[in-house]
N, C-alpha and C positions, 0 to 999 in steps of 0.2 A: 506576487505569489511565488513561493519557492517549492522546489522538489525535495522531498524527504525520502530516505531509504532506510529501512529497518531490516535486520537479519543477522545471520552469522558473518564471521569475518570473511569467509570465502565469497559470500554473496555480495557484500558491500564493497569489496576491494575495487572492482572495476568502476563503480560509481565514484568512489573516492578519487581514483586516478583521472576520471573524467571531469573532476572539479566540483562535484556536488558537495555543498557545504553542510547540509543537515543529514549527517550519517549517524545512525544509531546501531552500533554493533552490540548485539545482545546474546545472552544464553537463553535457553528455554524458560527458565524461571523468571526472567526479566521481560519476556516478550509481551505479555498481557498488559502490564503496567506501562511499558514504553509505548505501545500502540495507543492506549487510552490517552496518554499525555500528548502524543502527536495529533490525535483527532481533535483535541482541544486547542491546538496551536493555530491561531487565525492566519498566520503567515504561510502555512503549508497549503498549497493548492492541489498537489498530487503526492500521494504516498505510494511508494513502490515496495513490495515485499514478495518473498518467495511463496509460491502456492502451497507448499507443504507447511509453511509457518501459519498460513491462514487457517488451515485445518486444525492446528493445535489450539487455536483460540476457543474460548467458550462460545456456545451457540448464540447467546444474546449479543455478544460483541461482534460475531460474524454477521448477524442480522443488521446491526448498526452500520457495519462497514458496507454491506451490500446496498443499504439504503442511502449511504452517504453521497452527497453531491459535492460538498466542499469540506474536506478534501476528497477528491476522487481517488479511490484506491485501486491500484493496478497490480495484479500478481503476475509474476514471471516464473516459468518453470514449474516443476512439481508434478506429482503423479495423480493428484486429486482433481477436483473441479477446477477448471481454469477460468479465469476472468475473461469475459468477452470484451475486448477493448472497444469494439464498435458500439456495443450496448452502453458501456461506461461513458463514451463520448456523447452518445445520443442522450443519455440521462443528464449529463452535465450541461450540454449546450442547448438541448431541447429540440434538435433536428438531427436527422440522419445525414451526415456529411457525404456518405457514399452514394446517395441517390441524386 
């Protein structure tokens, strides 16, 4: 399983420097199609994106992302709803690792 990161150039730069191979630098117009493509990629186990980018996606795609176990979608930053990492891990693994 691989880690994939999608977002603006500023958002993905740190991940690129850290050695993440699946980097998708996109503009707003490309975001929806790129996320859909990543969700279909069976090699991706975790998708990281900016919280503000998640809000820009259509509601149906956001619902798909919220229900997605594989890949698990984690959002970082942003001013909107933040992804609860603990809940995502619980959803993916099936148990609460903090208990």
